[in-house]
All heavy atoms as atom14 arrays in JSON, in Angstrom:
{
  "sequence": "MGLFDYILLFIVAACLAAAVIFIIRRKKSGKNFCCGSCDSCGLNCRKKQTEEKTNEK",
  "atom14_mask": [
    [1, 1, 1, 1, 1, 1, 1, 1, 0, 0, 0, 0, 0, 0],
    [1, 1, 1, 1, 0, 0, 0, 0, 0, 0, 0, 0, 0, 0],
    [1, 1, 1, 1, 1, 1, 1, 1, 0, 0, 0, 0, 0, 0],
    [1, 1, 1, 1, 1, 1, 1, 1, 1, 1, 1, 0, 0, 0],
    [1, 1, 1, 1, 1, 1, 1, 1, 0, 0, 0, 0, 0, 0],
    [1, 1, 1, 1, 1, 1, 1, 1, 1, 1, 1, 1, 0, 0],
    [1, 1, 1, 1, 1, 1, 1, 1, 0, 0, 0, 0, 0, 0],
    [1, 1, 1, 1, 1, 1, 1, 1, 0, 0, 0, 0, 0, 0],
    [1, 1, 1, 1, 1, 1, 1, 1, 0, 0, 0, 0, 0, 0],
    [1, 1, 1, 1, 1, 1, 1, 1, 1, 1, 1, 0, 0, 0],
    [1, 1, 1, 1, 1, 1, 1, 1, 0, 0, 0, 0, 0, 0],
    [1, 1, 1, 1, 1, 1, 1, 0, 0, 0, 0, 0, 0, 0],
    [1, 1, 1, 1, 1, 0, 0, 0, 0, 0, 0, 0, 0, 0],
    [1, 1, 1, 1, 1, 0, 0, 0, 0, 0, 0, 0, 0, 0],
    [1, 1, 1, 1, 1, 1, 0, 0, 0, 0, 0, 0, 0, 0],
    [1, 1, 1, 1, 1, 1, 1, 1, 0, 0, 0, 0, 0, 0],
    [1, 1, 1, 1, 1, 0, 0, 0, 0, 0, 0, 0, 0, 0],
    [1, 1, 1, 1, 1, 0, 0, 0, 0, 0, 0, 0, 0, 0],
    [1, 1, 1, 1, 1, 0, 0, 0, 0, 0, 0, 0, 0, 0],
    [1, 1, 1, 1, 1, 1, 1, 0, 0, 0, 0, 0, 0, 0],
    [1, 1, 1, 1, 1, 1, 1, 1, 0, 0, 0, 0, 0, 0],
    [1, 1, 1, 1, 1, 1, 1, 1, 1, 1, 1, 0, 0, 0],
    [1, 1, 1, 1, 1, 1, 1, 1, 0, 0, 0, 0, 0, 0],
    [1, 1, 1, 1, 1, 1, 1, 1, 0, 0, 0, 0, 0, 0],
    [1, 1, 1, 1, 1, 1, 1, 1, 1, 1, 1, 0, 0, 0],
    [1, 1, 1, 1, 1, 1, 1, 1, 1, 1, 1, 0, 0, 0],
    [1, 1, 1, 1, 1, 1, 1, 1, 1, 0, 0, 0, 0, 0],
    [1, 1, 1, 1, 1, 1, 1, 1, 1, 0, 0, 0, 0, 0],
    [1, 1, 1, 1, 1, 1, 0, 0, 0, 0, 0, 0, 0, 0],
    [1, 1, 1, 1, 0, 0, 0, 0, 0, 0, 0, 0, 0, 0],
    [1, 1, 1, 1, 1, 1, 1, 1, 1, 0, 0, 0, 0, 0],
    [1, 1, 1, 1, 1, 1, 1, 1, 0, 0, 0, 0, 0, 0],
    [1, 1, 1, 1, 1, 1, 1, 1, 1, 1, 1, 0, 0, 0],
    [1, 1, 1, 1, 1, 1, 0, 0, 0, 0, 0, 0, 0, 0],
    [1, 1, 1, 1, 1, 1, 0, 0, 0, 0, 0, 0, 0, 0],
    [1, 1, 1, 1, 0, 0, 0, 0, 0, 0, 0, 0, 0, 0],
    [1, 1, 1, 1, 1, 1, 0, 0, 0, 0, 0, 0, 0, 0],
    [1, 1, 1, 1, 1, 1, 0, 0, 0, 0, 0, 0, 0, 0],
    [1, 1, 1, 1, 1, 1, 1, 1, 0, 0, 0, 0, 0, 0],
    [1, 1, 1, 1, 1, 1, 0, 0, 0, 0, 0, 0, 0, 0],
    [1, 1, 1, 1, 1, 1, 0, 0, 0, 0, 0, 0, 0, 0],
    [1, 1, 1, 1, 0, 0, 0, 0, 0, 0, 0, 0, 0, 0],
    [1, 1, 1, 1, 1, 1, 1, 1, 0, 0, 0, 0, 0, 0],
    [1, 1, 1, 1, 1, 1, 1, 1, 0, 0, 0, 0, 0, 0],
    [1, 1, 1, 1, 1, 1, 0, 0, 0, 0, 0, 0, 0, 0],
    [1, 1, 1, 1, 1, 1, 1, 1, 1, 1, 1, 0, 0, 0],
    [1, 1, 1, 1, 1, 1, 1, 1, 1, 0, 0, 0, 0, 0],
    [1, 1, 1, 1, 1, 1, 1, 1, 1, 0, 0, 0, 0, 0],
    [1, 1, 1, 1, 1, 1, 1, 1, 1, 0, 0, 0, 0, 0],
    [1, 1, 1, 1, 1, 1, 1, 0, 0, 0, 0, 0, 0, 0],
    [1, 1, 1, 1, 1, 1, 1, 1, 1, 0, 0, 0, 0, 0],
    [1, 1, 1, 1, 1, 1, 1, 1, 1, 0, 0, 0, 0, 0],
    [1, 1, 1, 1, 1, 1, 1, 1, 1, 0, 0, 0, 0, 0],
    [1, 1, 1, 1, 1, 1, 1, 0, 0, 0, 0, 0, 0, 0],
    [1, 1, 1, 1, 1, 1, 1, 1, 0, 0, 0, 0, 0, 0],
    [1, 1, 1, 1, 1, 1, 1, 1, 1, 0, 0, 0, 0, 0],
    [1, 1, 1, 1, 1, 1, 1, 1, 1, 0, 0, 0, 0, 0]
  ],
  "atom14_positions": [
    [[1.03, -33.32, 31.15], [2.08, -32.61, 30.46], [3.33, -32.59, 31.34], [3.25, -32.31, 32.52], [1.65, -31.18, 30.15], [0.57, -31.1, 29.08], [0.0, -29.42, 28.74], [1.4, -28.72, 27.94], [0.0, 0.0, 0.0], [0.0, 0.0, 0.0], [0.0, 0.0, 0.0], [0.0, 0.0, 0.0], [0.0, 0.0, 0.0], [0.0, 0.0, 0.0]],
    [[4.43, -32.81, 30.68], [5.68, -32.82, 31.41], [6.37, -31.48, 31.37], [5.89, -30.5, 30.79], [0.0, 0.0, 0.0], [0.0, 0.0, 0.0], [0.0, 0.0, 0.0], [0.0, 0.0, 0.0], [0.0, 0.0, 0.0], [0.0, 0.0, 0.0], [0.0, 0.0, 0.0], [0.0, 0.0, 0.0], [0.0, 0.0, 0.0], [0.0, 0.0, 0.0]],
    [[7.51, -31.42, 31.99], [8.29, -30.2, 32.06], [8.72, -29.75, 30.66], [8.7, -28.55, 30.35], [9.52, -30.41, 32.95], [10.43, -29.2, 33.14], [9.67, -28.07, 33.83], [11.66, -29.59, 33.93], [0.0, 0.0, 0.0], [0.0, 0.0, 0.0], [0.0, 0.0, 0.0], [0.0, 0.0, 0.0], [0.0, 0.0, 0.0], [0.0, 0.0, 0.0]],
    [[9.09, -30.69, 29.81], [9.51, -30.36, 28.45], [8.39, -29.67, 27.68], [8.63, -28.72, 26.94], [9.96, -31.63, 27.71], [10.37, -31.38, 26.3], [11.58, -30.76, 26.01], [9.55, -31.75, 25.25], [11.96, -30.51, 24.71], [9.92, -31.52, 23.93], [11.13, -30.9, 23.66], [0.0, 0.0, 0.0], [0.0, 0.0, 0.0], [0.0, 0.0, 0.0]],
    [[7.16, -30.12, 27.86], [6.02, -29.51, 27.18], [5.81, -28.06, 27.63], [5.53, -27.19, 26.8], [4.74, -30.32, 27.44], [4.8, -31.7, 26.82], [5.45, -31.84, 25.76], [4.22, -32.63, 27.4], [0.0, 0.0, 0.0], [0.0, 0.0, 0.0], [0.0, 0.0, 0.0], [0.0, 0.0, 0.0], [0.0, 0.0, 0.0], [0.0, 0.0, 0.0]],
    [[5.94, -27.81, 28.91], [5.79, -26.44, 29.41], [6.89, -25.53, 28.89], [6.65, -24.37, 28.56], [5.76, -26.43, 30.94], [4.47, -26.97, 31.51], [4.44, -28.14, 32.24], [3.26, -26.3, 31.3], [3.26, -28.64, 32.77], [2.07, -26.78, 31.81], [2.08, -27.95, 32.54], [0.91, -28.42, 33.05], [0.0, 0.0, 0.0], [0.0, 0.0, 0.0]],
    [[8.1, -26.05, 28.83], [9.22, -25.26, 28.31], [8.98, -24.94, 26.84], [9.18, -23.8, 26.4], [10.55, -26.0, 28.51], [10.89, -26.07, 30.0], [11.68, -25.32, 27.74], [12.08, -26.96, 30.33], [0.0, 0.0, 0.0], [0.0, 0.0, 0.0], [0.0, 0.0, 0.0], [0.0, 0.0, 0.0], [0.0, 0.0, 0.0], [0.0, 0.0, 0.0]],
    [[8.54, -25.91, 26.08], [8.25, -25.71, 24.65], [7.13, -24.7, 24.45], [7.23, -23.81, 23.6], [7.91, -27.04, 23.99], [7.78, -27.04, 22.48], [9.11, -26.62, 21.84], [7.39, -28.41, 21.98], [0.0, 0.0, 0.0], [0.0, 0.0, 0.0], [0.0, 0.0, 0.0], [0.0, 0.0, 0.0], [0.0, 0.0, 0.0], [0.0, 0.0, 0.0]],
    [[6.08, -24.79, 25.24], [4.98, -23.83, 25.15], [5.44, -22.42, 25.5], [5.04, -21.44, 24.87], [3.82, -24.25, 26.06], [2.98, -25.41, 25.56], [1.97, -25.81, 26.64], [2.26, -25.05, 24.28], [0.0, 0.0, 0.0], [0.0, 0.0, 0.0], [0.0, 0.0, 0.0], [0.0, 0.0, 0.0], [0.0, 0.0, 0.0], [0.0, 0.0, 0.0]],
    [[6.3, -22.3, 26.5], [6.83, -21.0, 26.89], [7.66, -20.4, 25.76], [7.55, -19.21, 25.47], [7.67, -21.12, 28.16], [8.34, -19.84, 28.53], [7.61, -18.81, 29.11], [9.69, -19.65, 28.29], [8.22, -17.61, 29.45], [10.31, -18.45, 28.61], [9.57, -17.43, 29.19], [0.0, 0.0, 0.0], [0.0, 0.0, 0.0], [0.0, 0.0, 0.0]],
    [[8.47, -21.21, 25.11], [9.31, -20.72, 24.01], [8.44, -20.26, 22.84], [8.68, -19.19, 22.27], [10.31, -21.81, 23.56], [11.36, -22.03, 24.65], [10.99, -21.44, 22.25], [12.26, -23.23, 24.42], [0.0, 0.0, 0.0], [0.0, 0.0, 0.0], [0.0, 0.0, 0.0], [0.0, 0.0, 0.0], [0.0, 0.0, 0.0], [0.0, 0.0, 0.0]],
    [[7.43, -21.0, 22.5], [6.53, -20.63, 21.4], [5.78, -19.34, 21.75], [5.66, -18.43, 20.93], [5.54, -21.77, 21.08], [4.46, -21.32, 20.13], [6.3, -22.96, 20.5], [0.0, 0.0, 0.0], [0.0, 0.0, 0.0], [0.0, 0.0, 0.0], [0.0, 0.0, 0.0], [0.0, 0.0, 0.0], [0.0, 0.0, 0.0], [0.0, 0.0, 0.0]],
    [[5.29, -19.23, 22.99], [4.57, -18.03, 23.4], [5.49, -16.81, 23.41], [5.09, -15.71, 23.01], [3.96, -18.24, 24.79], [0.0, 0.0, 0.0], [0.0, 0.0, 0.0], [0.0, 0.0, 0.0], [0.0, 0.0, 0.0], [0.0, 0.0, 0.0], [0.0, 0.0, 0.0], [0.0, 0.0, 0.0], [0.0, 0.0, 0.0], [0.0, 0.0, 0.0]],
    [[6.74, -17.0, 23.82], [7.7, -15.9, 23.83], [8.01, -15.43, 22.41], [8.12, -14.23, 22.16], [8.98, -16.32, 24.55], [0.0, 0.0, 0.0], [0.0, 0.0, 0.0], [0.0, 0.0, 0.0], [0.0, 0.0, 0.0], [0.0, 0.0, 0.0], [0.0, 0.0, 0.0], [0.0, 0.0, 0.0], [0.0, 0.0, 0.0], [0.0, 0.0, 0.0]],
    [[8.13, -16.36, 21.49], [8.37, -16.0, 20.08], [7.19, -15.24, 19.5], [7.38, -14.25, 18.78], [8.67, -17.25, 19.25], [10.26, -17.99, 19.6], [0.0, 0.0, 0.0], [0.0, 0.0, 0.0], [0.0, 0.0, 0.0], [0.0, 0.0, 0.0], [0.0, 0.0, 0.0], [0.0, 0.0, 0.0], [0.0, 0.0, 0.0], [0.0, 0.0, 0.0]],
    [[5.99, -15.67, 19.78], [4.8, -14.97, 19.3], [4.72, -13.56, 19.89], [4.41, -12.6, 19.17], [3.54, -15.76, 19.63], [3.31, -17.02, 18.81], [2.1, -17.78, 19.35], [3.1, -16.68, 17.35], [0.0, 0.0, 0.0], [0.0, 0.0, 0.0], [0.0, 0.0, 0.0], [0.0, 0.0, 0.0], [0.0, 0.0, 0.0], [0.0, 0.0, 0.0]],
    [[4.99, -13.43, 21.16], [4.95, -12.12, 21.8], [6.02, -11.2, 21.2], [5.76, -10.03, 20.94], [5.16, -12.26, 23.31], [0.0, 0.0, 0.0], [0.0, 0.0, 0.0], [0.0, 0.0, 0.0], [0.0, 0.0, 0.0], [0.0, 0.0, 0.0], [0.0, 0.0, 0.0], [0.0, 0.0, 0.0], [0.0, 0.0, 0.0], [0.0, 0.0, 0.0]],
    [[7.21, -11.74, 20.96], [8.28, -10.94, 20.37], [7.9, -10.49, 18.96], [8.17, -9.35, 18.57], [9.58, -11.73, 20.34], [0.0, 0.0, 0.0], [0.0, 0.0, 0.0], [0.0, 0.0, 0.0], [0.0, 0.0, 0.0], [0.0, 0.0, 0.0], [0.0, 0.0, 0.0], [0.0, 0.0, 0.0], [0.0, 0.0, 0.0], [0.0, 0.0, 0.0]],
    [[7.25, -11.35, 18.19], [6.83, -10.99, 16.84], [5.79, -9.88, 16.87], [5.86, -8.93, 16.08], [6.28, -12.22, 16.11], [0.0, 0.0, 0.0], [0.0, 0.0, 0.0], [0.0, 0.0, 0.0], [0.0, 0.0, 0.0], [0.0, 0.0, 0.0], [0.0, 0.0, 0.0], [0.0, 0.0, 0.0], [0.0, 0.0, 0.0], [0.0, 0.0, 0.0]],
    [[4.84, -9.97, 17.77], [3.8, -8.95, 17.87], [4.41, -7.62, 18.3], [4.09, -6.57, 17.74], [2.69, -9.4, 18.86], [1.75, -8.25, 19.2], [1.92, -10.56, 18.28], [0.0, 0.0, 0.0], [0.0, 0.0, 0.0], [0.0, 0.0, 0.0], [0.0, 0.0, 0.0], [0.0, 0.0, 0.0], [0.0, 0.0, 0.0], [0.0, 0.0, 0.0]],
    [[5.3, -7.65, 19.27], [5.95, -6.42, 19.72], [6.77, -5.8, 18.6], [6.75, -4.59, 18.39], [6.81, -6.7, 20.96], [5.91, -7.01, 22.15], [7.74, -5.54, 21.28], [6.64, -7.55, 23.36], [0.0, 0.0, 0.0], [0.0, 0.0, 0.0], [0.0, 0.0, 0.0], [0.0, 0.0, 0.0], [0.0, 0.0, 0.0], [0.0, 0.0, 0.0]],
    [[7.48, -6.64, 17.84], [8.29, -6.15, 16.72], [7.42, -5.47, 15.67], [7.74, -4.39, 15.19], [9.05, -7.33, 16.1], [9.84, -6.96, 14.88], [11.03, -6.25, 14.98], [9.4, -7.33, 13.61], [11.75, -5.93, 13.86], [10.13, -7.01, 12.49], [11.3, -6.31, 12.61], [0.0, 0.0, 0.0], [0.0, 0.0, 0.0], [0.0, 0.0, 0.0]],
    [[6.28, -6.07, 15.34], [5.38, -5.51, 14.33], [4.79, -4.19, 14.83], [4.71, -3.21, 14.08], [4.27, -6.52, 13.98], [4.88, -7.69, 13.2], [3.16, -5.87, 13.17], [3.93, -8.85, 13.0], [0.0, 0.0, 0.0], [0.0, 0.0, 0.0], [0.0, 0.0, 0.0], [0.0, 0.0, 0.0], [0.0, 0.0, 0.0], [0.0, 0.0, 0.0]],
    [[4.39, -4.13, 16.09], [3.8, -2.91, 16.64], [4.83, -1.78, 16.66], [4.53, -0.65, 16.27], [3.23, -3.17, 18.05], [1.99, -4.05, 17.95], [2.9, -1.86, 18.76], [1.47, -4.54, 19.29], [0.0, 0.0, 0.0], [0.0, 0.0, 0.0], [0.0, 0.0, 0.0], [0.0, 0.0, 0.0], [0.0, 0.0, 0.0], [0.0, 0.0, 0.0]],
    [[6.05, -2.08, 17.08], [7.09, -1.04, 17.11], [7.42, -0.55, 15.71], [7.65, 0.64, 15.5], [8.35, -1.58, 17.77], [8.23, -1.65, 19.26], [9.55, -2.0, 19.87], [9.44, -1.98, 21.32], [10.47, -2.04, 22.12], [11.68, -2.14, 21.63], [10.3, -2.01, 23.41], [0.0, 0.0, 0.0], [0.0, 0.0, 0.0], [0.0, 0.0, 0.0]],
    [[7.47, -1.45, 14.74], [7.75, -1.05, 13.37], [6.64, -0.18, 12.82], [6.87, 0.79, 12.11], [7.91, -2.28, 12.49], [9.26, -2.39, 11.88], [9.33, -3.61, 11.01], [9.42, -3.23, 9.63], [10.56, -3.1, 8.99], [11.67, -3.32, 9.61], [10.58, -2.75, 7.73], [0.0, 0.0, 0.0], [0.0, 0.0, 0.0], [0.0, 0.0, 0.0]],
    [[5.41, -0.52, 13.15], [4.27, 0.26, 12.67], [4.28, 1.66, 13.28], [4.01, 2.64, 12.59], [2.97, -0.46, 13.01], [1.76, 0.18, 12.4], [0.52, -0.65, 12.65], [-0.67, 0.0, 11.97], [-1.89, -0.77, 12.17], [0.0, 0.0, 0.0], [0.0, 0.0, 0.0], [0.0, 0.0, 0.0], [0.0, 0.0, 0.0], [0.0, 0.0, 0.0]],
    [[4.58, 1.76, 14.57], [4.62, 3.07, 15.23], [5.73, 3.95, 14.68], [5.6, 5.16, 14.64], [4.79, 2.89, 16.73], [3.52, 2.47, 17.43], [3.72, 2.41, 18.92], [2.44, 2.01, 19.62], [2.62, 1.93, 21.07], [0.0, 0.0, 0.0], [0.0, 0.0, 0.0], [0.0, 0.0, 0.0], [0.0, 0.0, 0.0], [0.0, 0.0, 0.0]],
    [[6.84, 3.33, 14.26], [7.95, 4.12, 13.73], [7.75, 4.48, 12.26], [8.57, 5.19, 11.68], [9.27, 3.38, 13.91], [9.32, 2.25, 13.06], [0.0, 0.0, 0.0], [0.0, 0.0, 0.0], [0.0, 0.0, 0.0], [0.0, 0.0, 0.0], [0.0, 0.0, 0.0], [0.0, 0.0, 0.0], [0.0, 0.0, 0.0], [0.0, 0.0, 0.0]],
    [[6.69, 3.97, 11.65], [6.4, 4.28, 10.26], [7.05, 3.36, 9.26], [7.02, 3.6, 8.06], [0.0, 0.0, 0.0], [0.0, 0.0, 0.0], [0.0, 0.0, 0.0], [0.0, 0.0, 0.0], [0.0, 0.0, 0.0], [0.0, 0.0, 0.0], [0.0, 0.0, 0.0], [0.0, 0.0, 0.0], [0.0, 0.0, 0.0], [0.0, 0.0, 0.0]],
    [[7.62, 2.27, 9.71], [8.27, 1.32, 8.82], [7.38, 0.1, 8.66], [7.69, -0.99, 9.12], [9.63, 0.9, 9.4], [10.59, 2.03, 9.55], [11.86, 1.57, 10.19], [12.8, 2.72, 10.42], [13.99, 2.32, 11.16], [0.0, 0.0, 0.0], [0.0, 0.0, 0.0], [0.0, 0.0, 0.0], [0.0, 0.0, 0.0], [0.0, 0.0, 0.0]],
    [[6.26, 0.26, 7.99], [5.33, -0.84, 7.78], [5.88, -1.81, 6.76], [6.65, -1.46, 5.88], [3.98, -0.31, 7.32], [3.3, 0.48, 8.41], [3.4, 0.16, 9.57], [2.62, 1.54, 8.02], [0.0, 0.0, 0.0], [0.0, 0.0, 0.0], [0.0, 0.0, 0.0], [0.0, 0.0, 0.0], [0.0, 0.0, 0.0], [0.0, 0.0, 0.0]],
    [[5.41, -3.04, 6.87], [5.81, -4.05, 5.92], [5.07, -3.85, 4.62], [3.89, -3.56, 4.6], [5.49, -5.45, 6.45], [6.31, -5.79, 7.65], [5.77, -5.73, 8.91], [7.62, -6.16, 7.5], [6.52, -6.06, 10.01], [8.39, -6.48, 8.6], [7.83, -6.42, 9.85], [0.0, 0.0, 0.0], [0.0, 0.0, 0.0], [0.0, 0.0, 0.0]],
    [[5.76, -3.98, 3.53], [5.15, -3.81, 2.21], [4.43, -5.1, 1.84], [4.92, -6.19, 2.08], [6.22, -3.48, 1.19], [5.54, -2.97, -0.38], [0.0, 0.0, 0.0], [0.0, 0.0, 0.0], [0.0, 0.0, 0.0], [0.0, 0.0, 0.0], [0.0, 0.0, 0.0], [0.0, 0.0, 0.0], [0.0, 0.0, 0.0], [0.0, 0.0, 0.0]],
    [[3.29, -4.96, 1.21], [2.49, -6.13, 0.87], [2.61, -6.49, -0.61], [1.67, -6.95, -1.23], [1.03, -5.88, 1.24], [0.36, -4.39, 0.52], [0.0, 0.0, 0.0], [0.0, 0.0, 0.0], [0.0, 0.0, 0.0], [0.0, 0.0, 0.0], [0.0, 0.0, 0.0], [0.0, 0.0, 0.0], [0.0, 0.0, 0.0], [0.0, 0.0, 0.0]],
    [[3.75, -6.24, -1.19], [3.94, -6.58, -2.6], [4.11, -5.34, -3.43], [5.12, -4.67, -3.39], [0.0, 0.0, 0.0], [0.0, 0.0, 0.0], [0.0, 0.0, 0.0], [0.0, 0.0, 0.0], [0.0, 0.0, 0.0], [0.0, 0.0, 0.0], [0.0, 0.0, 0.0], [0.0, 0.0, 0.0], [0.0, 0.0, 0.0], [0.0, 0.0, 0.0]],
    [[3.08, -4.98, -4.17], [3.17, -3.83, -5.06], [2.78, -2.53, -4.37], [2.89, -1.47, -4.96], [2.26, -4.04, -6.27], [0.91, -4.03, -5.86], [0.0, 0.0, 0.0], [0.0, 0.0, 0.0], [0.0, 0.0, 0.0], [0.0, 0.0, 0.0], [0.0, 0.0, 0.0], [0.0, 0.0, 0.0], [0.0, 0.0, 0.0], [0.0, 0.0, 0.0]],
    [[2.3, -2.59, -3.16], [1.9, -1.44, -2.34], [0.66, -0.72, -2.89], [0.34, 0.37, -2.43], [3.05, -0.44, -2.19], [4.47, -1.12, -1.34], [0.0, 0.0, 0.0], [0.0, 0.0, 0.0], [0.0, 0.0, 0.0], [0.0, 0.0, 0.0], [0.0, 0.0, 0.0], [0.0, 0.0, 0.0], [0.0, 0.0, 0.0], [0.0, 0.0, 0.0]],
    [[-0.01, -1.3, -3.85], [-1.23, -0.68, -4.36], [-2.37, -0.81, -3.37], [-3.2, 0.08, -3.25], [-1.63, -1.32, -5.69], [-0.67, -0.96, -6.8], [-0.04, 0.12, -6.72], [-0.53, -1.76, -7.74], [0.0, 0.0, 0.0], [0.0, 0.0, 0.0], [0.0, 0.0, 0.0], [0.0, 0.0, 0.0], [0.0, 0.0, 0.0], [0.0, 0.0, 0.0]],
    [[-2.42, -1.91, -2.64], [-3.55, -2.13, -1.75], [-3.36, -1.52, -0.37], [-4.31, -1.26, 0.33], [-3.8, -3.63, -1.59], [-2.67, -4.25, -1.01], [0.0, 0.0, 0.0], [0.0, 0.0, 0.0], [0.0, 0.0, 0.0], [0.0, 0.0, 0.0], [0.0, 0.0, 0.0], [0.0, 0.0, 0.0], [0.0, 0.0, 0.0], [0.0, 0.0, 0.0]],
    [[-2.12, -1.26, 0.04], [-1.91, -0.75, 1.4], [-2.03, 0.76, 1.49], [-2.22, 1.31, 2.55], [-0.57, -1.22, 1.95], [0.85, -0.64, 1.05], [0.0, 0.0, 0.0], [0.0, 0.0, 0.0], [0.0, 0.0, 0.0], [0.0, 0.0, 0.0], [0.0, 0.0, 0.0], [0.0, 0.0, 0.0], [0.0, 0.0, 0.0], [0.0, 0.0, 0.0]],
    [[-1.87, 1.48, 0.39], [-2.03, 2.93, 0.39], [-0.89, 3.68, 1.04], [-1.02, 4.85, 1.34], [0.0, 0.0, 0.0], [0.0, 0.0, 0.0], [0.0, 0.0, 0.0], [0.0, 0.0, 0.0], [0.0, 0.0, 0.0], [0.0, 0.0, 0.0], [0.0, 0.0, 0.0], [0.0, 0.0, 0.0], [0.0, 0.0, 0.0], [0.0, 0.0, 0.0]],
    [[0.22, 3.04, 1.28], [1.36, 3.7, 1.91], [2.37, 4.08, 0.84], [2.45, 3.47, -0.21], [2.03, 2.77, 2.92], [1.14, 2.31, 4.06], [1.86, 1.27, 4.89], [0.75, 3.48, 4.94], [0.0, 0.0, 0.0], [0.0, 0.0, 0.0], [0.0, 0.0, 0.0], [0.0, 0.0, 0.0], [0.0, 0.0, 0.0], [0.0, 0.0, 0.0]],
    [[3.15, 5.09, 1.13], [4.18, 5.51, 0.2], [5.48, 4.8, 0.53], [6.38, 5.36, 1.13], [4.38, 7.03, 0.27], [3.18, 7.76, -0.25], [2.54, 7.31, -1.19], [2.86, 8.89, 0.34], [0.0, 0.0, 0.0], [0.0, 0.0, 0.0], [0.0, 0.0, 0.0], [0.0, 0.0, 0.0], [0.0, 0.0, 0.0], [0.0, 0.0, 0.0]],
    [[5.58, 3.55, 0.15], [6.79, 2.81, 0.45], [7.88, 3.12, -0.57], [7.63, 3.71, -1.61], [6.51, 1.31, 0.49], [6.09, 0.59, -1.1], [0.0, 0.0, 0.0], [0.0, 0.0, 0.0], [0.0, 0.0, 0.0], [0.0, 0.0, 0.0], [0.0, 0.0, 0.0], [0.0, 0.0, 0.0], [0.0, 0.0, 0.0], [0.0, 0.0, 0.0]],
    [[9.09, 2.73, -0.25], [10.23, 3.05, -1.1], [10.1, 2.43, -2.49], [10.48, 3.03, -3.48], [11.52, 2.58, -0.44], [11.85, 3.35, 0.78], [13.13, 2.85, 1.4], [13.35, 3.53, 2.67], [14.13, 3.09, 3.61], [14.8, 1.98, 3.43], [14.28, 3.76, 4.72], [0.0, 0.0, 0.0], [0.0, 0.0, 0.0], [0.0, 0.0, 0.0]],
    [[9.57, 1.22, -2.55], [9.43, 0.54, -3.84], [8.53, 1.35, -4.78], [8.86, 1.57, -5.93], [8.86, -0.86, -3.63], [8.7, -1.65, -4.89], [8.14, -3.03, -4.58], [7.89, -3.8, -5.85], [7.27, -5.09, -5.59], [0.0, 0.0, 0.0], [0.0, 0.0, 0.0], [0.0, 0.0, 0.0], [0.0, 0.0, 0.0], [0.0, 0.0, 0.0]],
    [[7.41, 1.81, -4.26], [6.48, 2.57, -5.08], [7.06, 3.93, -5.46], [6.88, 4.4, -6.58], [5.15, 2.74, -4.35], [4.06, 3.29, -5.24], [2.72, 3.16, -4.6], [1.65, 3.61, -5.55], [0.32, 3.36, -5.05], [0.0, 0.0, 0.0], [0.0, 0.0, 0.0], [0.0, 0.0, 0.0], [0.0, 0.0, 0.0], [0.0, 0.0, 0.0]],
    [[7.78, 4.57, -4.53], [8.39, 5.86, -4.82], [9.42, 5.75, -5.93], [9.48, 6.59, -6.81], [9.02, 6.44, -3.56], [8.01, 6.89, -2.54], [8.65, 7.33, -1.24], [9.86, 7.21, -1.06], [7.84, 7.83, -0.32], [0.0, 0.0, 0.0], [0.0, 0.0, 0.0], [0.0, 0.0, 0.0], [0.0, 0.0, 0.0], [0.0, 0.0, 0.0]],
    [[10.23, 4.7, -5.9], [11.24, 4.54, -6.95], [10.6, 4.2, -8.29], [11.08, 4.64, -9.33], [12.27, 3.46, -6.58], [11.58, 2.24, -6.28], [13.11, 3.89, -5.4], [0.0, 0.0, 0.0], [0.0, 0.0, 0.0], [0.0, 0.0, 0.0], [0.0, 0.0, 0.0], [0.0, 0.0, 0.0], [0.0, 0.0, 0.0], [0.0, 0.0, 0.0]],
    [[9.49, 3.44, -8.25], [8.78, 3.14, -9.5], [8.2, 4.41, -10.1], [8.25, 4.61, -11.31], [7.67, 2.12, -9.24], [8.14, 0.71, -9.0], [7.02, -0.23, -8.66], [5.84, 0.22, -8.57], [7.3, -1.42, -8.47], [0.0, 0.0, 0.0], [0.0, 0.0, 0.0], [0.0, 0.0, 0.0], [0.0, 0.0, 0.0], [0.0, 0.0, 0.0]],
    [[7.64, 5.28, -9.27], [7.05, 6.52, -9.76], [8.12, 7.45, -10.33], [7.91, 8.09, -11.34], [6.26, 7.21, -8.64], [4.99, 6.5, -8.28], [4.3, 7.11, -7.07], [4.86, 8.06, -6.48], [3.2, 6.64, -6.73], [0.0, 0.0, 0.0], [0.0, 0.0, 0.0], [0.0, 0.0, 0.0], [0.0, 0.0, 0.0], [0.0, 0.0, 0.0]],
    [[9.27, 7.52, -9.66], [10.36, 8.35, -10.16], [10.88, 7.84, -11.48], [11.21, 8.61, -12.38], [11.49, 8.42, -9.13], [11.16, 9.26, -7.94], [12.32, 9.28, -6.96], [11.95, 10.07, -5.71], [13.06, 10.04, -4.73], [0.0, 0.0, 0.0], [0.0, 0.0, 0.0], [0.0, 0.0, 0.0], [0.0, 0.0, 0.0], [0.0, 0.0, 0.0]],
    [[10.95, 6.53, -11.64], [11.41, 5.93, -12.89], [10.43, 6.18, -14.01], [10.82, 6.46, -15.15], [11.61, 4.42, -12.71], [12.46, 4.19, -11.58], [12.23, 3.8, -13.93], [0.0, 0.0, 0.0], [0.0, 0.0, 0.0], [0.0, 0.0, 0.0], [0.0, 0.0, 0.0], [0.0, 0.0, 0.0], [0.0, 0.0, 0.0], [0.0, 0.0, 0.0]],
    [[9.14, 6.11, -13.71], [8.1, 6.32, -14.72], [8.03, 7.78, -15.15], [7.61, 8.08, -16.26], [6.75, 5.86, -14.21], [6.68, 4.34, -14.06], [7.46, 3.62, -14.7], [5.78, 3.87, -13.23], [0.0, 0.0, 0.0], [0.0, 0.0, 0.0], [0.0, 0.0, 0.0], [0.0, 0.0, 0.0], [0.0, 0.0, 0.0], [0.0, 0.0, 0.0]],
    [[8.37, 8.71, -14.25], [8.3, 10.14, -14.59], [9.39, 10.56, -15.55], [9.25, 11.49, -16.3], [8.39, 10.98, -13.31], [7.16, 10.9, -12.44], [7.34, 11.67, -11.14], [8.39, 12.28, -10.94], [6.39, 11.64, -10.33], [0.0, 0.0, 0.0], [0.0, 0.0, 0.0], [0.0, 0.0, 0.0], [0.0, 0.0, 0.0], [0.0, 0.0, 0.0]],
    [[10.52, 9.87, -15.52], [11.67, 10.26, -16.36], [11.49, 9.89, -17.78], [10.86, 9.4, -18.44], [12.94, 9.6, -15.84], [13.36, 10.17, -14.53], [14.63, 9.52, -14.05], [15.03, 10.1, -12.72], [16.25, 9.5, -12.21], [0.0, 0.0, 0.0], [0.0, 0.0, 0.0], [0.0, 0.0, 0.0], [0.0, 0.0, 0.0], [0.0, 0.0, 0.0]]
  ]
}
């Protein structure tokens, strides 16, 4: 493996680490990613709250 390969591997590993850290920080702050309709995740996301408010009216 040459120097270019090591640099490329470092960049990919850094991106993966940054993504994991970003997801963990978002989860700790309560801003989880919505999985579509939010029926399966059990969280009270904004999309579901607005749908419920619209249905109640």
